[in-house]
Backbone as CSV, one residue per row, in Angstrom:
resi,resn,N_x,N_y,N_z,CA_x,CA_y,CA_z,C_x,C_y,C_z
1,MET,68.756,77.287,-14.563,69.255,75.671,-13.726,68.258,75.332,-12.940
2,LYS,67.980,76.029,-12.103,67.192,75.814,-10.576,65.845,75.423,-11.224
3,ARG,65.393,76.441,-12.108,63.871,75.525,-12.471,63.767,74.214,-13.040
4,THR,64.855,74.072,-13.950,64.981,72.643,-14.673,65.214,71.717,-13.477
5,LEU,65.926,71.989,-12.518,65.739,70.783,-11.444,64.331,70.581,-10.707
6,GLN,63.917,71.743,-10.388,62.350,71.822,-9.848,61.775,70.616,-10.834
7,LYS,61.377,70.937,-11.929,60.467,70.419,-12.814,60.917,68.708,-12.897
8,ILE,62.295,68.495,-12.913,62.802,67.184,-12.744,62.290,66.471,-11.217
9,ALA,62.583,67.362,-10.411,62.079,66.775,-9.246,60.530,66.607,-8.995
10,PHE,59.740,67.247,-9.480,58.347,67.316,-9.334,58.025,66.256,-10.427
11,PHE,58.494,65.879,-11.567,58.061,64.821,-12.095,58.321,63.547,-11.678
12,PHE,59.714,63.388,-11.057,60.157,61.989,-10.348,58.924,61.836,-9.078
13,GLU,58.616,63.174,-8.149,57.872,62.826,-7.071,56.250,62.483,-7.480
14,MET,55.762,63.010,-8.617,54.663,62.846,-8.906,54.440,61.293,-9.391
15,ARG,55.760,60.640,-9.966,55.802,59.142,-10.290,55.914,58.215,-9.426
16,SER,56.827,58.594,-8.619,57.083,57.641,-7.562,56.533,57.496,-6.392
17,PHE,55.782,58.444,-5.894,54.933,58.282,-4.640,53.784,57.234,-5.056
18,GLY,53.511,57.203,-6.069,52.237,55.786,-6.489,52.893,54.410,-6.171
19,VAL,54.371,54.139,-5.814,54.637,52.745,-5.791,54.675,52.626,-4.299
20,CYS,54.855,53.596,-3.586,54.826,53.352,-2.245,53.431,53.429,-1.588
21,ALA,52.656,54.184,-2.086,50.974,54.117,-1.610,50.394,52.922,-2.037
22,TRP,50.895,52.041,-3.340,50.319,50.910,-3.559,50.856,49.851,-2.866
23,TRP,52.270,49.820,-2.400,52.504,48.808,-1.349,51.865,48.903,-0.082
24,ALA,51.617,50.310,0.061,51.464,50.413,1.660,49.569,49.905,1.706
25,THR,49.076,50.096,0.842,47.696,49.669,0.779,47.492,48.094,0.799
26,LYS,48.518,47.645,-0.297,48.648,46.261,-0.196,49.088,45.426,0.996
27,LEU,50.046,46.168,1.816,50.628,45.350,3.095,49.712,45.995,4.241
28,GLY,48.829,47.079,4.175,48.078,47.614,5.220,48.757,48.155,6.187
29,ILE,49.677,49.057,5.789,50.690,49.880,6.681,50.841,51.276,6.227
30,GLN,51.259,52.231,6.823,51.212,53.410,6.744,52.436,53.868,5.313
31,THR,51.878,54.650,4.628,52.749,54.954,3.292,54.131,55.468,3.642
32,ASN,54.421,56.542,4.673,55.547,56.859,5.112,56.713,55.880,5.233
33,LYS,55.937,54.734,6.043,56.971,53.583,6.564,57.374,52.975,5.472
34,VAL,56.690,52.730,4.332,57.250,52.063,3.200,58.140,52.847,2.328
35,ARG,58.023,54.438,2.413,59.122,55.065,1.808,60.323,55.078,2.864
36,LEU,60.288,55.065,3.970,61.600,55.132,4.787,62.144,53.825,4.564
37,GLY,61.506,52.524,4.541,62.045,51.330,4.177,62.652,51.337,2.774
38,PHE,62.145,52.124,1.537,62.653,52.166,0.792,64.202,53.032,0.670
39,ILE,64.157,54.193,1.397,65.190,54.806,1.682,66.386,54.273,2.436
40,TYR,66.177,53.470,3.386,66.736,52.777,4.178,67.521,51.710,3.150
41,ALA,66.780,51.105,2.613,67.317,49.961,1.766,67.960,50.376,0.556
42,THR,68.011,51.724,0.047,68.807,52.447,-0.788,70.093,52.702,-0.567
43,CYS,70.213,53.234,0.896,71.222,53.516,1.548,72.330,52.210,1.969
44,ILE,71.576,51.338,2.368,72.105,49.903,2.777,72.778,49.356,1.334
45,GLY,71.712,49.285,0.411,72.379,48.693,-0.909,73.066,49.303,-1.522
46,LEU,73.294,50.666,-1.126,74.192,51.419,-2.203,73.434,51.472,-3.700
47,GLY,72.124,51.977,-3.404,71.463,52.342,-4.587,70.849,51.231,-5.630
48,SER,71.201,50.025,-5.355,70.728,48.807,-5.892,69.240,48.704,-5.875
49,PRO,68.203,49.078,-4.920,66.793,49.121,-4.842,66.004,49.845,-5.844
50,LEU,67.016,50.970,-6.216,66.468,51.746,-6.883,65.737,51.101,-8.679
51,ILE,66.643,50.351,-8.894,66.259,49.519,-10.025,64.726,48.771,-9.855
52,PRO,64.761,47.917,-8.758,63.252,47.369,-8.673,62.210,48.337,-8.499
53,TYR,62.483,49.551,-7.671,61.899,50.634,-7.620,61.296,51.220,-8.863
54,LEU,61.959,51.414,-9.761,61.890,52.185,-11.041,60.865,51.162,-11.766
55,ILE,61.297,49.816,-11.917,60.666,48.903,-12.697,59.240,48.867,-12.044
56,MET,58.523,48.806,-10.962,57.632,48.856,-10.234,56.791,50.092,-10.666
57,ALA,57.559,51.261,-10.559,56.935,52.602,-11.036,56.182,52.547,-12.619
58,TRP,57.246,51.697,-13.455,56.763,51.748,-14.797,55.583,50.888,-14.750
59,ILE,55.579,49.494,-14.114,54.618,48.888,-14.122,53.164,49.205,-13.864
60,LEU,53.192,49.900,-12.821,51.903,50.763,-12.193,51.469,51.619,-13.251
61,GLU,52.587,52.329,-14.048,52.015,53.436,-14.708,51.452,52.807,-16.214
62,HIS,51.867,51.748,-16.465,51.228,50.943,-17.492,50.353,49.344,-17.253
63,LYS,49.832,49.827,-15.798,49.396,48.383,-15.684,47.985,47.959,-16.324
64,HIS,47.471,48.855,-17.214,46.274,48.613,-17.950,46.799,47.531,-19.038
65,TYR,48.069,47.493,-19.374,48.613,46.450,-20.370,48.664,45.019,-19.845
66,PHE,48.725,44.944,-18.437,49.106,43.742,-17.875,48.027,42.921,-17.392
67,GLN,46.749,43.585,-17.200,45.410,43.127,-16.798,44.744,42.223,-17.682
68,PHE,44.833,40.793,-17.487,44.524,39.748,-18.225,43.041,39.169,-17.794
69,LYS,42.429,39.764,-16.556,41.496,38.992,-15.828,40.347,39.349,-16.812
70,SER,39.651,38.007,-16.975,38.344,38.045,-17.739,37.173,37.856,-16.872
71,LYS,36.222,38.544,-17.038,34.943,38.265,-15.989,34.160,37.280,-16.436
72,LYS,33.982,36.118,-15.435,33.264,34.881,-15.997,32.001,35.268,-15.969
73,ARG,31.306,34.983,-17.012,29.870,35.329,-17.287,28.834,34.324,-17.086
74,SER,28.017,34.554,-16.369,27.030,33.279,-15.986,26.027,33.234,-17.235
75,ILE,25.366,31.962,-17.155,24.462,31.705,-18.278,23.432,33.070,-18.544
76,TRP,22.874,33.677,-17.259,21.911,34.664,-17.289,22.353,36.085,-18.237
77,GLU,23.678,36.235,-18.326,24.071,37.188,-18.861,24.435,37.063,-20.329
78,LEU,24.300,35.965,-20.881,24.123,35.659,-22.343,23.305,36.405,-23.033
């Protein structure tokens, strides 16, 4: 039982820390402050911020599907 819980915790730790690190780099602040913000928001919001957090984690995991940027080619690259 304990080993199964450790595997589940490890899985979520590997997936979840990417969201906080991404927001921290975008906002230019420390990662631990973003993590504390999510923890406080989850406690105050009675767990409701977990839904957008999990959505953001899923989007970051599959972000290669959402990149529609095309490079503009110059006439010299034709």
